[in-house]
C-alpha angles and dihedrals in degrees: 000000000000087000127173094248141034141116141254141115126281094238118144110237135197112228116248095359096147100024118121110216122199103190125195120226133221141071124286129222124258088248092056090047091052091049093050091048089066089070106020135040096200120091120277089229136019132197117246119197095187098103095035091056090043090054092051091048090051098049097040096041111175091002094061097091093048093049094049094043089053096045089052093055108034144023088218116165085234083079099063100296119157091214106141097210095056094225119158126220102196127186120011127116122343109260095198126033104179138053089247095049095046090047092049091048091052094051093043090054090045092056094041090053098046093047088058101055091126084076093049096136089058095053128094112257098224091045093055090048091053092048091051091050091048088055091052102260099119097113094049098050120111119231104250134047097250090052090048091051089052091047092050095048091051096047100030098129092045092050092049093049092046092049092053091046093051092046094053097044117102108236092027116047096356125055113246117254113219117199129208089280084080096064135097126207137185125208134193107231101154137354113295131042116355125258128232120263118201128192120221109222124192126216091273093055095254125142105245102159149000135216132193113213124202115255109124102026096062115179094342117136086242093057111140090224087063098041109037142042118176115326110218119220115236104236111291095329129110091252129104126196122219117239099195140100088227097058143043134186132037142293118221114214120212130178116214091195100080094099089050100048095221114188106186102028142035143187135188143110146279111222124198112242121234109285097023114146131193117197088341094307119119109246100174110153095011113146134216112193118210140184138171144116147197115326090214092058097043115118121198117222088242089066099046107109104197145013115293137184124205120199123193149098128329112192135165145108142267114228111206117216111288090235089068095058088217127146125252120270115229115217129190139170118183093192099053119142139205113195125193118203111203095196096052100025088229122146116203122196118194130181137159118211112194092206096040138018135319106247131208122175126178118199129184124184107318098338135079104229097191140357118192131180127188126185090207087214096305121147104239120186110251093240092062096045126107111234095206134032109265115266090024099079097082116202089357094079140059125196130188124177127174136160143177131210121205137184147112127289094007092301114125112230100162139030134193129184145181125209125187127179132174127185128178107238107153142062100261118077090207102041104019100089126114114211133197120199116186137171129190133192125181147161127231114263 
């Protein structure tokens, strides 16, 4: 766990790329939210418009774009208004600016219209037709207004009941609520590519356990698959018990995102409590950084439409070579940045640590282009120093960088990142490696 040695390639990976998520849906209680807040900053549920939008596209067909364009630009009575005079106020300010708001407005107008069918002669013909289509009656509608009125009068109760049913159905009239089962996380167990971290969620939506699954550690003796089964959460605390013959003690989970107020993503660490052993070795104080977020809110770099800068917190530790017997050095910068350049596709991470180096890393696609460190004249203890510039130590170094962007409607609002770097600096091939484990979380500026 954050040890001074280990293997693995320096490939840059994307968190959760091949993970199949089967999220659960539905809201959670305030008690559950409070419990989850002890270990995570991110929301216990998020709203997903995917199925609601898909439903509307299905029922409106070729008319969908026209309806949504109109509803974003006008509160015209053509769009389900109950205005008796039928006047239209076109143009003006947008009355909905997001996919969720526009969907909600459309369904609100649908329900309002179809609950007032006793006043049918006072309603706008096109508005009634749109309301009926939104409720799922498109295929049953006659062609002209007089025939539609006759159909409505004959099926009034059925229409009202169907409108209420559609309005209350998740994925149709209601946004789908995705719980923490619909998340993916990466964790830095040993040097090399990260491993998968999964949350165990009970039927109420509460975090009750965590598991690390072998991806990056391979056949290493430190492979999570060999060291851990499910870790059980202790009540509503931030502690997790091991359930393995190879381990004893507890891990303490801490989110670093509390100052940032992230909704869709999170980052932090698991720290081994005093007395924790792993395969007989004392691991007290050892740290496992993690990061991740909601799959439904994840945005790939290919879909980001413009430059964006994320400002936030970079926090981690420097593990000196095991042969030194020295303690870890905590590092933190509350003004770190991650910048995405749309034109070049480059991601630039920058942080300044007052007790270590200033760091600047540039990544593009699946490869780190440059990684620079500068002591800025600081006096850094020899045991925490890098002996060679990063990316110039050949086989004596290992680098892993991964990130995730999250937001609504394809617009990134949050970013999280993991950076792991190892360089051989000592005499022992097994115990002479210096390791850096670093997490970042930020919000778009």
